[in-house]
C-alpha positions as CSV (number, residue, x, y, z in Angstrom):
1,M,0.0,0.0,-0.2
2,E,2.7,2.4,0.8
3,Y,4.4,1.8,-2.6
4,A,1.0,2.7,-4.3
5,K,0.7,5.9,-2.1
6,A,4.1,6.8,-3.1
7,I,4.1,6.1,-7.0
8,L,0.6,6.6,-8.1
9,P,0.7,10.3,-7.3
10,K,3.9,10.6,-9.3
11,V,2.8,8.9,-12.6
12,I,-0.6,11.1,-12.7
13,F,0.8,12.9,-15.9
14,S,0.1,9.8,-18.1
15,K,-3.1,7.8,-17.9
16,L,-1.3,4.8,-19.6
17,L,1.4,4.7,-17.0
18,F,-1.1,5.2,-14.2
19,R,-3.1,2.2,-15.3
20,K,0.2,0.1,-15.7
21,E,1.3,1.0,-12.1
22,L,-2.2,0.6,-10.5
23,H,-2.4,-2.9,-12.0
24,K,1.1,-3.7,-10.9
25,C,0.4,-2.5,-7.4
26,M,-2.9,-4.4,-7.2
27,S,-1.1,-7.7,-8.3
28,W,0.9,-7.7,-5.3
29,M,-1.9,-7.0,-2.7
30,K,-4.0,-9.2,-0.7
31,P,-7.6,-9.0,-1.5
32,D,-8.4,-6.6,1.7
33,E,-5.4,-4.5,0.7
34,R,-7.0,-4.0,-2.6
35,V,-10.2,-2.7,-1.0
36,E,-8.2,-0.3,1.1
37,L,-6.3,1.0,-2.1
38,K,-9.7,1.3,-3.8
39,K,-10.8,3.8,-1.2
40,W,-7.8,5.7,-1.2
41,C,-7.3,5.9,-5.0
42,L,-11.1,7.1,-5.1
43,T,-10.4,9.8,-2.9
44,Q,-7.0,10.9,-4.6
45,F,-7.8,10.3,-8.3
46,R,-11.6,10.2,-9.0
47,N,-11.6,13.2,-10.9
48,D,-8.2,12.3,-12.9
49,F,-9.0,8.9,-14.1
50,P,-12.3,7.6,-13.1
51,D,-12.6,5.2,-16.2
52,V,-9.2,3.6,-15.3
53,L,-10.3,3.2,-11.5
54,E,-13.6,1.5,-12.4
55,E,-12.0,-0.7,-14.8
56,A,-9.2,-1.7,-12.5
57,F,-11.3,-2.3,-9.5
58,Q,-14.2,-4.1,-11.2
59,E,-11.8,-6.4,-12.5
60,R,-9.9,-7.1,-9.5
61,L,-12.6,-7.0,-6.8
62,A,-14.9,-9.2,-9.0
63,G,-13.8,-12.3,-6.9
64,L,-14.1,-10.8,-3.7
65,P,-17.2,-11.5,-1.4
66,E,-19.8,-8.7,-1.7
67,A,-19.1,-7.7,2.0
68,Q,-15.4,-7.0,1.2
69,R,-16.0,-4.7,-2.0
């Protein structure tokens, strides 16, 4: 989570790079950490890349029980 908080704000200039780094961060995280990342990303980047966030978290959270989403 700390890596994501450090790197994602630094790649905000590029949608493609942001998407790549977000997916990379999520691939290393446990499911409960992904939920925390989703909340943080929505507060930080909702206005910048709403489509990227929706795509990434729908894809990754699809396998979680409803209570953890």
